[in-house]
C-alpha positions as CSV (number, residue, x, y, z in Angstrom):
1,M,0.0,0.0,0.0
2,R,1.3,3.4,-0.9
3,K,1.9,6.0,1.8
4,T,-0.2,9.2,1.6
5,E,2.6,11.3,3.1
6,L,6.3,11.6,2.4
7,S,8.8,13.0,4.9
8,L,11.6,15.4,4.0
9,G,14.1,12.8,5.3
10,E,12.7,10.2,2.9
11,M,13.0,12.6,0.0
12,L,16.5,13.4,1.1
13,D,17.4,9.7,1.1
14,H,16.2,9.4,-2.5
15,I,17.9,12.5,-3.9
16,E,21.3,12.6,-2.1
17,G,24.2,10.9,-3.7
18,R,26.2,11.6,-6.8
19,D,24.5,15.0,-7.5
20,G,25.4,16.4,-4.1
21,P,23.2,19.1,-2.5
22,G,21.9,20.7,-5.7
23,P,18.7,18.6,-6.0
24,L,17.8,19.3,-2.3
25,L,18.4,23.0,-2.9
26,F,16.1,22.9,-5.9
27,I,13.3,21.0,-3.9
28,L,13.6,23.5,-1.1
29,T,13.4,26.4,-3.6
30,L,10.3,25.2,-5.3
31,P,7.8,26.3,-2.6
32,V,9.4,29.7,-2.4
33,L,8.7,30.2,-6.1
34,L,5.0,29.7,-5.6
35,P,2.8,32.8,-5.6
36,L,1.8,32.8,-2.0
37,P,0.6,35.5,0.4
38,P,3.2,37.7,2.0
39,G,5.1,36.1,4.8
40,F,4.9,32.5,3.6
41,S,8.3,32.8,1.9
42,M,9.8,33.8,5.2
43,V,8.8,30.5,6.7
44,L,9.4,28.4,3.6
45,A,13.0,29.8,3.2
46,L,14.1,28.7,6.7
47,P,15.3,25.3,5.6
48,L,17.4,27.0,2.9
49,L,19.3,28.7,5.7
50,L,20.3,25.2,6.9
51,V,21.3,23.8,3.6
52,A,23.2,26.7,1.9
53,P,25.9,27.1,4.6
54,Q,26.6,23.4,4.3
55,I,27.3,23.9,0.6
56,V,29.8,26.6,1.6
57,I,31.8,24.0,3.7
58,G,31.6,21.4,1.0
59,R,29.2,18.8,2.6
60,R,27.8,16.4,0.1
61,D,25.5,14.7,2.5
62,I,23.3,17.4,4.0
63,W,22.4,17.3,7.6
64,L,18.9,18.3,8.7
65,P,17.6,18.3,12.3
66,K,15.4,15.3,13.0
67,M,12.4,17.6,13.6
68,L,12.8,18.9,10.0
69,E,13.5,15.4,8.6
70,R,10.2,14.1,10.1
71,R,8.2,16.9,8.5
72,T,5.8,15.4,6.0
73,I,4.0,16.6,2.9
74,K,1.0,14.9,1.4
75,R,1.8,13.0,-1.8
76,E,-1.1,14.5,-3.7
77,P,0.0,18.2,-3.6
78,L,3.6,17.1,-4.1
79,T,2.6,15.1,-7.2
80,K,0.7,18.2,-8.5
81,L,3.7,20.4,-7.9
82,V,6.0,18.0,-9.7
83,K,3.6,17.7,-12.7
84,R,3.5,21.5,-12.9
85,V,7.3,21.9,-12.7
86,L,8.3,19.0,-14.9
87,P,7.5,20.5,-18.3
88,P,9.6,23.6,-17.8
89,L,12.3,21.5,-16.2
90,E,12.4,19.1,-19.1
91,R,12.9,22.1,-21.4
92,V,15.8,23.2,-19.2
93,E,17.3,19.7,-19.3
94,K,17.6,20.0,-23.1
95,V,20.1,22.8,-22.7
96,V,21.9,22.0,-19.5
97,R,25.2,20.2,-19.8
98,P,28.6,20.2,-18.0
99,R,30.5,23.4,-18.9
100,L,32.5,26.0,-17.1
101,R,33.2,23.4,-14.5
102,F,35.4,25.6,-12.4
103,L,32.2,27.4,-11.3
104,T,30.8,24.1,-9.9
105,G,34.0,22.7,-8.5
106,R,34.9,22.8,-4.9
107,V,35.7,26.6,-4.8
108,G,32.9,27.5,-7.2
109,A,30.4,25.5,-5.2
110,S,31.5,27.2,-2.0
111,A,31.0,30.6,-3.6
112,V,27.5,29.4,-4.7
113,G,26.9,28.3,-1.1
114,V,27.7,31.8,0.1
115,A,25.4,33.4,-2.5
116,C,22.6,31.0,-1.6
117,T,23.0,31.7,2.1
118,V,22.6,35.5,1.3
119,L,19.6,34.8,-0.9
120,A,18.0,32.6,1.8
121,L,18.5,35.5,4.3
122,V,16.9,37.9,1.8
123,L,13.9,35.5,1.4
124,V,13.5,35.3,5.2
125,L,13.4,39.1,5.6
126,P,10.0,40.7,5.2
127,I,10.7,42.5,2.0
128,P,7.5,42.7,0.0
129,F,7.6,41.4,-3.6
130,A,11.3,40.6,-3.3
131,N,11.2,36.8,-3.4
132,L,10.7,35.9,-7.0
133,V,14.1,36.9,-8.4
134,P,16.1,35.5,-5.5
135,S,14.1,32.3,-5.8
136,L,14.9,32.1,-9.5
137,A,18.6,32.6,-8.7
138,L,18.4,29.8,-6.2
139,G,16.8,27.6,-8.9
140,A,19.6,28.5,-11.4
141,F,22.3,27.7,-8.8
142,S,20.7,24.4,-7.8
143,I,20.5,23.3,-11.5
144,G,24.0,24.5,-12.1
145,L,25.3,22.5,-9.1
146,T,23.3,19.4,-9.9
147,R,24.4,19.2,-13.6
148,R,27.8,20.8,-13.2
149,D,26.7,23.6,-15.6
150,G,28.6,26.8,-14.8
151,L,26.5,28.7,-17.3
152,F,23.5,28.2,-14.9
153,V,25.7,29.3,-12.0
154,L,26.5,32.5,-14.0
155,A,22.8,33.0,-14.6
156,G,22.3,32.7,-10.9
157,Y,24.8,35.5,-10.3
158,G,23.1,37.6,-13.0
159,L,19.8,37.1,-11.3
160,I,21.4,38.3,-8.0
161,A,22.3,41.5,-9.7
162,V,18.7,41.8,-10.9
163,A,17.4,41.1,-7.4
164,V,19.6,43.7,-5.9
165,G,18.3,46.2,-8.5
166,V,14.7,45.3,-7.7
167,I,15.2,45.5,-4.0
168,V,17.0,48.9,-4.3
169,L,14.3,50.3,-6.5
170,G,11.6,49.0,-4.2
171,V,13.3,50.5,-1.1
172,H,13.8,53.8,-3.0
173,G,10.2,53.8,-4.1
174,F,9.0,53.1,-0.6
175,T,11.2,55.9,0.7
176,L,9.8,58.4,-1.8
177,G,6.3,57.4,-1.1
178,W,6.8,57.6,2.6
179,N,8.4,61.0,2.4
180,D,5.5,62.3,0.2
181,L,3.0,60.8,2.6
182,R,4.7,62.6,5.5
183,K,4.6,65.9,3.6
184,W,0.9,65.4,2.8
185,V,0.0,64.5,6.4
């Protein structure tokens, strides 16, 4: 009989191995990519804060606290999510291949881990409308690490630049609006 729920620990057992932490990083990034009400990304990004620093130190087998490993998700929503993500992922798989390997080697992966840790911190902060681009960068990094594709790693760094621009413009716009509101009141 098939179980109705799957724990994060069980998923981790299935995906760890030769691909290192990239697949786990991708799985943990998926929920943050979903269009959810404000505040949800703050909670959903917390596991990324556990995984990303482990990439920095070069761990291939990611450690998660038992409490987190035991967290379960119902198979039905997970299956729906996978079916939704699979078509675009299959298109990406057609272009992904090992290249620019120095960006996914030991030093490159550590640099990606630092970038992912910073991105996870940004996702945990309550910055409105600032989660999409960092999440896309995390997705690019995870695919790059998994398939040893440095071009995807470069895309992740490019998306970080875009995210910084979006956040700076957002903060600037908020500041302008706040100042105008104070003058008006």
